[in-house]
N, C-alpha and C positions, 0 to 999 in steps of 0.2 A: 504494500500500500504506500502511496506517496503522501507527502505532507501537503498542507494546504497549498493549492496550486496557483494562487494568485500572487506570487511574489514579484512579478514583473513590474508592478506598480504599487506604490504605497498610497492608499486612499484614506484620507481622514475626513470623516463626516462628523461635524461637531455634534456629538451624541453617539457617533459610531466611529470606531477605529478599525480600518481594514489592514491586515498585514499579509504578506506573502508567506506561504509555507506553513510552519507550525509554530505554536507558542503556548503560553500558559494563561490566556485570558479566560476567566471563569464565566462571565456573563456578557457576551457581546451585544445582546439585544435588550435594551433597557427602555422603559417608558420615559417620556419627557415630563418633568415636573415644572411647576410655575417658576418663572425667571431662569429657566434652563432652555437650551436649544440643542437639537440633535446634531452631532458632529461625527464624521466618519473619516477614517484614514486607510488608504490602501498603499501598497508598494509594488513597483514593477522594476524590471531590469532594462536599462538602455543597452542593447546588445553591443559588445565590443566589436570593432572592425579587426579583421585578422585574428579571429578567435583561436587561441590555444587553450583557453580555460574551459575545461570540460564540466566542472562542477564548482560552484562557489556558494558556500554556506556561511552565514553569519548570524549572530544573535542581535536582535534589536532589544536593548535593555531598557530603553526609556524614550518617551516622546512627550515633551512638555510645551504647552502653549504659554507664551509670555504675555500677560496683559500689558497694555500701553500705560495704564495708570501706575505711577510710581508707588512702590511699597506694597503692591498687590502680589500675592503668592502665585507662582506658575500653576497651571492646571495640567495634571498628568493624564495622558490618554491611555496609558498602559497600566494594567494592574500587575502584570508579570512579564518577564522577558519573552520574546517571540523568536523562534528559530526559523530563519528564512533561507531557502535555497533559490538563488536568483536566475540561474541559467535557463530554467524551464519557464520563466515568466516573460518571455519576449512578446507574447501575444495576449497574456492574461493579466489580471490584477488579483492581488490577495488582500483579504480583509484583515487589517491589523486590529481594529477596534471600532466599536460603534457605541457611543455613550453620550449622555447629557453633560453639557458644560455650562457654566454661568454665562448669561448674556453680557455683552460688553465688547470693547475693542481690543484686539490682540495684535502685537507688533512683530512676533517671530515665533518660530518653532525650533526647539532644540531636540535633536535626535541623538541617542547614545548607542554605541555598538560595542560588541565584545566577541572574542573567540572566532575569528575568521578561519575558515577551512577551505582549501582549494585542491582540486585535482587538475593537473595540466598535462599536456603532451608537449614535450620538448622538441620543437621542430627546428631548432638551431643546429649548426654543425658541431657545437661544443657541449661539453658536460656542464650543467648548471649546478652551482652550489646553493642549496636552499637551507640556510642555516648550517647545521652539521651534516645535512643529508645531500648526497650527490644524485643528480638526475641525468642519465646518459641521453645522448641524442636519440630522438624518436621514442624514448621511453615515456610511459604514462606514470606520473608520480603524484602521490597524495601527501600533502604536508600542511602545517599550520603556519601561515605567514605572519610576520610581525605586523601589529596594528599601530600605525604611527600616531594616530590621535583617536581618542575614544568617543568624541562627540562632535557634531556639526550643528551650527545654528543657521537656519534658513531665514533670511530677512529680505526686504525689498519685495518686489512683486511675487505673490499676490497680496502681501501684507502692505498696509494694515488691513485687517479683516474685522468688520463689525458684525457681531452676532445678535440677532433680534429674535423675539419670540415667533414661533411658527415659521421660521425661515431656516431650514436645515442647510448645512454646509458640508460639502464633500471635498477633501483635499487628496490629490494623488501625488505621491512622492516617487521620483525616479532615482534609482541607484545606478549610477553609471559605472559598470564594472571595468570597462576599458580604461577610463580615466582614473579609477581608484587603484588599480594595480600598477605599482611603480616599476619602471624599468630597472634592470640590474638585479636587485635582491627580491623583486616581486612582493615587496611589502605593501600594506594597504593604507592608503590615505582616503577615507570615505569621501566620495564626491556625489552629492545629491542635489536635486532641484525639486521644485514644488509647483503644481498648478492647481487652481481651483476649478473643479468640474461643475458646470452648470447643472442645477437640479431640475430645470425646466428646459424644454426644447424650443425651437423657433415657433411652434404653434401654441406655446403656453402650457403644454401638458407636462406632467411630471416625467423627468428623464432619470432612468435608473441605471446604476453601474452594474456591469456584469462581473461576477466573481466566480471562482471555482473553489470548492471545498472537497477534499478527499478525507474520509475518515470512517470510523466504525459507528454503526447505528447502536445507540444505547437505550432508546425508548421510542415507543410509537403511540401517537394519538389517533384521532379519527381521520384527520387530513394533514397532520403535522408529524414530524419525527425529529429526534435529536441526534446529532452527529458529533462525535469527539474526533477532532483532527489530530493526525500524528499519533504518537504513543502516549504522550502526556499533554497534548495541546488543548486549545480552547474548545468549548462545546458551543454548537450553533443550533438554534431552532430553525427548522426548514419547513416552510409551508408549501402545499401543493394545491393545484386547481385542475380544472378540466383540460387545460392546455399543457400540463406537465407530461413530458414523454418519458416512458420507462423502458430502458434497454437492458433486459435480463437474458438475452440470447435464448437458448433452448431450455434454460432452467425454469422459466416461468412464462408460459404462453399467453397468460391473460394480459401481461404488459400494463399493469395498473398498480395502484397503491397496495393492493393485497400481496404483491410480490415482495414487499419489504419485510425483513425479519431482523430481530435484535441479533447483533453479532456480525452481520454482513458488513463488508467493507465496500463502500460505494463512492463514486465520483459524482458530485452534484454541481451542475451549472445553474447559477441562480442570479436573480436580480436583487441588488441591495436597495432596500427601500429607505430613503433618507429620514423618514419619520420615526425610525426605530422599530418598525414592524419586523416580524421574522423574515428571513431571506425567502424569496419566492422562487421555487425551483422551476426551471423550464425544461430541464433534462436530468434524469437520474440513471446512472449506469452502474451495474453490478461489477465490482472489481474482484471480489473474493467472497465465496460463501463462508459461513462460520466454520472454524476448525480446519480450513483448507489453506494451503500455502501457495502463494505465487509472488513473484517479484518482477520488477521492471528495470530496464536499463537502456542506455544508448549504445549502439554498436560502434566501436572504434576501429575494428579491423576484422577481416574474415580470412581464415586460412585458405591456402590455395586449393586444397581438396574439398573445402566446404563442409567438413565434418565438425569443425569447431569455429568459434569466433570469440572476440573479446568485447566486454561491455564495461561501462562505468555505471555503477549501481545508482539508480534513480530514487528508489525508495528502500528504506532500511528496515521497516517494521517486521517483514517476514523473517528477518535475520535476528530478531530480538529474542527468540525462544529456541525452538528445536533446531534452527538452522545455524545457530551461533551468533556472534556479535560482530557486525560490520557496519561501518558508517556510510552515510550518503557520500557518493563519490568514490567508493572503493572500486578498484579494478578487479574484474573477475574473468576467468576463462570459462566458456560454456562449451561443453561437449554434447553432441546430439546423440540421443539413444536411438536404437533401431526397434520399432519405427518411431518417428517423431511426427506429430500432427502439426500442420501449419494452418493458420486461419487469419482473417482480417477483421479488425474491429471497425466496421463501417460507420457505426454511430448514426444510422439512418440516412447517410449520404449515398446517393446513386453515383457509382463510379463509372467512367467511360469504359467501353469494352477494350480488351487488350491488356488491362492491368491485372497482374496476378501475383500471388504470394503463396506458393504451393510446395516449394522444395528449397534445399540449401542454396541452389543456384540463384534464388531470388533475394538472398541476403546481401546487404551492402552497408558500408559505413554511413553513419548519420541516421539510420532508422532507429526508432524507439520500439522495443519489443517487450511483451509481458511473457514470463516463462514459468513453467511448472516443473519443479525439481523431482527427480525420481528417488533422491536420497540426500544424505548429508553432504556438505562440501568436504573437499579434501585439500590438504596443504595449509600453509600459513601465509598471511599477507606479506608481500603483495602477490604471492603466487598461489591463489586460491582457485580451485576448479569445481564446477558444479555440472552434473549431468541432468539434462532436461528432456522431457518427452512431449512437451507442447510449446509452440512458439506462436504468439499472436502479435501481428503488426498493429501498432497504435499510432495515433497522430503525434508528430514531433514539430518543434518550431525551428525555422531557419530564417536568418536575416541576410539580405543582399540588396543588390541594385537591379532595377528593371533595365534590361538591355535591349529588349524587343517586345512588341505587342502585336498580337494577331486577333483582331475582333471579327474577322471574316471567317474564321474556322469554326467547326462544331465538334467539341466545345471551344469557346474562346480560350486563348492561351496567352501567356507571357513568359519570357525567359528571364530567369533570375541569375545574374552574374555577380562578380566581385564577392564571391562566397567566402566564408570564414576560412582561414588557413588550414583548418582541420580537413575540410573537403578538398582543398587544393592539394594537400599532402597525399590524399587518396586518389589523385589524378581526376578529380571531379571538378570541372571548371565552370559548369553551368547546369541548371535544372529547368526543365520545362514545367510550368505550373498550369494545370487545367482548371478552368473556372467551372464549378458545378452549379446546378440549378439553385442550390440553397447556400452558396458561398456568401459569407458576410464580409462586407467591406467597411472599414472604419478609419477614422483619423486617430492619432495618438491620444486625443482627448476623449475618445470613445463616441464620437459623433458618427452616425451611419452616413455613408455616401452611396451614390446611386449604383456604382458598379465599376467595371474596368475602364469605362469612359472617363472616370474621374482621376485616372492615373496617367502618367506620362513616362517616357523613357528618361532614365536618370533618377527617378524617385527611389529612395531607400525604403524598403518595406520589410516587415516581419510577416512570415506566412506560417500558418499551422495547418498541417494536413498529413495524409498518408503518403509516404515516400516509397516509390517502386523502382526496382532495378531493371529498367527497360533498356533496350539496345541503344547504343550510341550515347544518348543523354538520359539520365534519370528523370522520372516524372513524378510530380506531386499533385494529388487531388486536393485542392485547397478547401478547407473548411472556413478559414478566416484569413483575411489580408488586412494588415494594419499599415497605413501610410505614415511613415516616420518623417517624411519631408513636408507634410502638410500641416498647417497651423490654423486653428480656429480663432486666432487672435489673442490667445493667452500665452504669455511667455512661459517656457519651461527650461 
């Protein structure tokens, strides 16, 4: 199971605080009291260019709003530290918190960090010294970088912010991994920016932030359920309605609320409601039935024979018990059992013909896969091997630059170039992105845009979708496209 998946953007809604990945908040959904206003905070990742960072995990230990009035105490948005993994938040936002704060004017936000953890691939021709640890060229290395400063104060735009009754505020914090990782020793100097996300759209209707929560169901109501994210993370109350889609595969054919069971690990895509109401789910997907083990990771390389491949661990909870103890970002070698079943998590998306994931020949670097182990791991870190008998292809995020657009094809397509160094190292210089019938197009501030016609060659975009090892050029079926070159007028 993965941590709260909305770490790519830190969203603060005054009364609510959103955080990416996992954390320790006990009650993110709170009612608004007199002279209090709802505030929410989310976090996301500004994907680095020339990525060699495969996993970046950091604790957000505090987030305090500083009132403009002299002598007034700061207002804490976090009740407990939040553990955030940023690399998978390129297209998503994570809810850090949602809570009521006093009305008034605020001049800045101070955010505190601790315990950075990174997994990198050394693509230089030289051995890197990471503290006392050496990392050979082309080697994947997991280490704890030095944190150069423990807090950052964000002031200037969008501050000052004046909070009034019945006017909820949502703040989105961007953690720029590329700028934060320092050259040379790869130490961390946190670099963040903040935007205020409008809570109403151009028509005057309420505009709701999309977030993802992955966790274990702890209780069920008639139309609501509670999810605890991560292993010891915050609990969220999730509401459902007639529009909520349930994806439980063959395990529950009714595909409705009755499929939910206590103990299941689920991924919830939801709308964050700035008034403090429970998150409203628009999609609920089964990750793992109770007492069954699976884990996910991003493929970093595939053996020439196709019988094994290497991943960086994306979620660690499966390894907290019977599977042993491994951290997010741990490198693992995966051996394929005979036979191994291959499948695709389409998530309700209709993929174009010709895209398949049926055998080891369909594996490639950059894919995210969910795996079912046949037994316990063998070896010691960093040389750990796991044998699996099920491999499921899941959506993964990629950031690059649009180098070509074809609106005359069926489906419409665009070419993603200037890919992270990780892909270039695997001799993948471009990816064809297929636009599906229900592909979502957004700006970085979460405003919906009309479609591919709103994009142009040269735009930097983050795409989430299923990545297929097709001939000549890999193909991604896009679920979501975020334009990082477009601004709605709010500085970030």
